[in-house]
C-alpha angles and dihedrals in degrees: 000000000000112000112220113214113232135195134184118258111198093207094055090044087057088050091059090048092048092056094044092048090227139108117292115283132191102261116178112238126183119242116187124250118197110308094019132097139113139304123226146179122204142188120195126188136178124215134187115183108316093339114100130164136171110258109179143355118205134191127177151094138281122207109214135197126217091276092057091251120144109245098169139008142191113192135168118202127195130186131039129090099305101041131221119011134172124204130189119188140180124198120216132189086265118022128335145246121238136187124200130191129177127005119071093340093067095075091056100047119107118246113284095021124106102172133058115207119208115185095175100075120143117253109295089003094202103123091054089051101042102030136235093298095063123125106271093193117085104192091187091073108089094210091051093050091047090054092049091051092047094051095040140073127229126238114169108306095345135083117203128189148113135257133183122242088245093054092045093048090052093060103027127069089190092056093040092062098042116115100238105033090097098048092091116000091194095061111121120224115202117207146180118200119196118203134194122232087262093058098255120137111245099170142015124191118186137172137182139159122238110240096167143019126053112028093228090058100044110111095017122118121218122207119194125187114187127180123196131203143168097029110198093017124137113272107179107197118187134179115252122263106288090222089065094043132090136177091206129085128193106233124166089206091054093234127072124196118174137185131152112272115266 
């Protein structure tokens, strides 16, 4: 049996106490060591007025460090205009390396290659990989969870509230390095966090309306429902086989820029 190292996170201990309505207790909460993290499933939808449609479904794993920061990911996305896509990414001290397979990239890959490697990602790279309808809340970050609890109100096993992009960016490295968090710092993100009796986050629902950025997004509201499981479990994330990987794309225009459709 693999023994998962655990540490105490004060914020999540407070979570357990919050739900129990009692004084803080020492609840054991998993913090990832190298190769460990959390699994998740996610549904993201856009709405504009009465029109709502499912945009993407995601399933994958995040590898986390002791600060709750995502250091690697392996995520498969279905839905949207270009169909199923899988992304694998590794964060570095400066920049990141990403691999993409399926989706729009497929039509530009040379024969015999199934993965495109991009070693010029922006720091934390995740918005470019997962799209503008990703979950902006990273509940593994203690400072982020503390802010959500502070701004929210408890009802049973849930905490509901709202936080501005500026406030979220201040406490969250994940949010800080997303593509669209800086488009309008005053944008308010509403959230509902569901906790287990042990103080672990099992679900995060968030929603906000684009008030700036890309014209096609302005006025649209994004709803993201993310469920988490197996906190602290092993999540081995490996780069694809180099023989199936290329750094080149065949583009008639000479320049290729890709992101998941929004």
